[in-house]
N, C-alpha and C positions, 0 to 999 in steps of 0.2 A: 430278553434280559440283558444280553450283551449290548444292545442298542441303548438301553437306559443307563447302563454303567458308562458307556462311551460318552453319552451326552453329559452326564454328571461330571466326568473328568474334563471334558472340553470346557464346560461352563466354569469349573474351578480354575482351570488354567487361565481363562480370560479374566476372571475376577482377580486372581493373584498376580498376573503378569506385571502390572505396574510396580507392585511391591518388590518383585524379584528383580526388575530392571533398575530400580532406583538405587543410586549409590548410597552408602552409609554417610552419615553426616560428616565424619572425619575425612573420609575419602573425597567427598564433594568439596569440602573446605580446602583440602590439599590441592585438588586439581583446578578449582575455579576461583578460589578466594585468596590464595597465598601470595599473589602478586601485590595485593594491597593490604592484606591483614595477616597478622601472626597471632598466636595464642597469647603471648605475654609481652609483646612489644608493639608500640605504635609504628606504623609504616605510613602509607598514603592515608589509610583509614585507621580507626581505633583498633586496639587489640581485642581479641575475643573476651578476655578477662574484663576489660573495660566495659564492653557492651553488656556482659553478664551482670557486672556490679551495678551498672546504671539501671538495669531492668529488674533487679532482684525484688521479688514480692509483687511485681506487677502482673496480675492475672491476664491482662490483655496483651502482654508483650509479644508473645509468639505470633498472634494474628497480625498485630501491627507491623512487626518486622518482616513477616512474609509479604504483607502488602507493599512495604517499601521496596522489596526486591522485585516483586511482580510489576509494580506500577512506575518504577523509576522515580520515587519520591525521596530525595536527598541521598540517593544511591543509584548508580547505573542499573538499568534493567538487567535482570539475570534470566537467561533462557534455560528453564529447567521445569521438570514436572512438579506438580503440587507436592507429591511425596518426597521428592528431593529437597525442595525448599523447606518443608516441615522438618525433615531430618537434619538439615544443616543448621537451622535455627535452634532446634532442640540441642544439638551439639554445642553451639556457641553459648547458649544460656546455661549450660552445665559447667562451663569453664570457671 
């Protein structure tokens, strides 16, 4: 019985570990994006509010923007987990 519970806990930890390790969207944006972007003012890149407004109502925006960050298309490549990229894009699109 203890062996089955231990295996279940270990499997759960493995499955959940990327989510636990991923930074929140706001924290990721602050640590990795703030040199070029701000929430409400343009810097090197557009503000998060600009990005959000431009993509409002676009059902494919999240996937497209994640692709830009992963593949360096019109944006420098961002080294991050898929969970972190999804989290930061969701944060940006809520601004």
